[in-house]
N, C-alpha and C positions, 0 to 999 in steps of 0.2 A: 677766183673765178673772174674771167675776163668779160667785159661788156660786149666785146666783139663776138664771142662765142654765144652769148645769150641772144644777141641780135640775129646771129646766124641760125639759131634754133627756131626763132620766131619766123624768119623769112623762109627757112627750109620747110617748116610746117605749112606755111601759106602756099608755097610752091607745090607741095605735095597735094594740098587741097585743090588747087587749080588743076593739077594733073589728073585728078580723079573727078573733075568736072563738078565740084561742089559749088552750089550757087554763090555768087560773089558776096552776097550779104552775110554769109556765114564764115567767110575766109578769115576775117580778123579774129573772130572768136576761136576758130580752129588754131590760129597762131598763138593765141593766149594759152590754150590747152597745152600745146607743145612747149611753149616757153616755161610754163609753170612746172611741167614734168621734168624738163631739163634742169631747172634750178634745183628742184628737190633732189634729183639724181646727183647733180654736181656737189651739192652740199653734204650729202650723206655718204658718198662713195669713200672718201678717205677714212672717216671714223668707223663706219659700219661694214664696209666691204661692198663689192659690186652687186651681189645677189640681193642683199637686204635693201640696198639703194634702189634697185630696179623694182623690187616688190612694192616698196612704199611709194615710189614715183608713179607706178602703175595705178595704185589705189587712188592717189591724188588726181591723176588724169581721168580715171573712170568716174570718180565723184564729180569732178568739174564737168565732165561730159553729160552726166545725168542732170545736173543743175542747169547747164546751158541748154540742154534739149527741152526742158520744161519752160525755161525763160524764152527761148526763141521759137518754141512750138514746132519742133522738127525732130526727126529721128536721132536718137543718141549716137548711132553709129557714125553719123556725119562728123562729130567731134572726136569720137574715140579713135577711129582709124587714123585720121590725120594727126591727132594729138600725140599718139604713141610713137609716131615716126622717129623722133630724135633718139629714143632709147632702144630701138630695135637693134639687135646684135648683127648688123650688116657685115662688119669686118670679120667677125667670127665665122659667119657663114661663108664669106668669100675665101678666107684662109683654109677652111675645111675643104672646099672644092678644089682650091689650088693644090693643097697637099695630096688630095686623092689623085688628081691628074698627074702630079709629079711622082707618084708612087711612094710617098713618105707616109706610110699608114699610121705610125705612132703619133706624129704631129697632127695628122688628120683626125685621129680619134680624140686627142687632147682638145683641139680647138672645137671640134664638133660637140663634144660633151659639154664644154663651156657654153657654147651657143645654145644648146638644148636646155641647160639649166636656167639660163636667162629667159628663154621663151617660156619655160614652165612657171617661173616666178611671175611673168606677165600674165599668163593665163590664170594663175591662182589669184592674183590681185584683182583682175576683172571679175572673176567668179564670186569673190567675196563681196564686192560692191553690188553685183547684180542680185545678191541675196537680200539686200536691204529693201524694205517695202517702198512702193512707189509713193505712198502718202507722205513719206518723209521729204521727198523732192517736190511734191505738189504744193507744199507750204509756201514756197517762194512765189508761185503764181498767184496765190490768194492775197498776198501782201503787196 
């Protein structure tokens, strides 16, 4: 894993946070969420496969987002949306649209199903973390 890619994940997440007009005091923490998610994804992709890596990275991002939301006293979605940016299957969605326009339906179906699987793993990871009780995350604020 290259340090340049890790730095790019951090700054890409910060840029995404700025694009969505997130207050500047939260941009660094948003970058940390994206950085952490990308590191988890990068480390787990070769041994476990892309779907499992995306699922576990999403769980990590969602957990970090909930902790940071309590710590920073702001909505969790601020950190979750920008933090998940580095692992979104943008290339898969792009190639699906490209193949559809080009009339190559088999390739469009292959890349579209792959992107859909990744999106479903992300949704499942977020849903699992959201089922955890809020008291678990409020412990940080008390200490």
